[in-house]
Structures are given as C-alpha cells and as structure tokens.
N, C-alpha and C positions, 0 to 999 in steps of 0.2 A: 424481519429486521426493522428496527425502529430508529428514525433519525436522531442524532444527538445535537443539541443546540450549540451554536457557535462554530460550526464547521465551515471551512472555505468552500466556495462554489467556483468550479473551474470556468474559465472563459472558453469560447469556441477556439479550437486549434491548440488547446493546452493539453499536455500530458498529465494524467492524474496518477500519482504515486501513492499506494496504500501499503503502509507497513507500520506495525505497532511498536517496533523497535526504533526509538527516536534517533539513535546514532546512525542506524542503517538508512532510515528515511532521509535524514539530512545529507548523508553522503551521496545518495542517489540524486537527490534534488540538486545539490551543488555540482555534481558531475554533469547532469543534463543541462543545467543553466550555463555552465562553462562552455558547452558545445552549442549554445545559442537557442536551446529549446525553452519555450514557455512552460513552466511546470507549476503544479499545485500539489500539496501533500496532505494526507489525512492519516490518522493513526488507528482507525478501526473499520471493520466491515460496515458498521452502522453509519459512521460518518461518510464513508464512500458511497453507500447506497443513497443517503440523503443528498449528497453533492451531485450525484448522477441524476437523481430525480428532479432536483431544482435547477440545475444548470444545463448548458448546452452539452451535447455529446463531446467528450474529449477526443483528441486526435489519436491517443493511445492510452490504454489502462495498463499500468504496471502494478501488479498486486502480489503481496506475499501470501503464500498458501496458508501459513500458520499465523492466524490473527487472534489468538486468545480464544474467547468463547465462540465466536463465529469465524468461519474459515474463508480464505480467499475463494474457495469453491462456491460459497454462497454468493459472493459478489459477482463472480462470473456467471452463475446461474441467473441472477437478477438481470445482468446486462444482456444475456442471450434471450431472455424471455420478454424483454422490453423492445418493442418494434423500432423505436428511434435510436436505440443503442446497439441493436443486434449486429451491426456491421463494424463496430468499434474493434480495432485490433487489441488483443489482450496478451500480455506477457506475464506468466505466473512464475514467480521466483521462489526458491526454496533456500533457506539458510539455517545455519545452526547458531542461533544467538546465545544459547545457554552453554555455559562452560562448567566443567567439573571442578572440584576443589583443587585437583592437581594443576589444572590450567591456570588457576589463580595463584599458585605458589604458596598455598597455606601450610605446606608441610605434611599434608595428609595423603599425598599420592606420589608417584614417581616424579622425581625432579623437584619436589616441594619441600 
C-alpha cells in the first residue's frame, strides 16, 4: 500500500475512520464528534496506512471492509504487523453502499 498525498494525520487519542463512501464517512465522523470523540477520516486504505505510518497511534481504528481496490483487511493486517500499532482496537464495518436500479426508483425493478 502506497501513501496518497494530502491525507490527514491523526493526533494521539483520535479515532481514525476509514471509509471510501463519503456520505458514510461523514455520518460516522459527525456521530462520533457529537458524542465528544476526536476523529479524523480518510477515504482509502492507502490514505489510512499513510496516516497510521506518519501519525501517532489512534485510540481506535474504525475501517470499512470494502474499500475499493484495497480492502479494510489490508489496513488491519498493516496495523497488526506494526509493533507500535498492534494494540490499537479495530472495528471493521460492513455496509451495502451500492443500490440496485429498483432502489433508486428508475422504473426498472419492483416499485420503480
């Protein structure tokens, strides 16, 4: 995994949220912030790995399993294989961000 430029670097004690779906990532960030957590979000496995490599260990890593080309599993593998990150709690989330044509009401499926 190669770092991408312009990614945020989490501060110590910050939860790092990794999700390539911008709407989901923003929703999770806003929810955690409203509960008083310090959070940072990135949109790819590459950006997550770079942020983890360059910044302090986050208090929690919340990562979407399906991240496009690279998966959340690769991020978790990186965390577990890096001594200073190995004890970071990890929460892997799964979501169905893709909708069928019927879900969008295009008239091509039931109810559409």
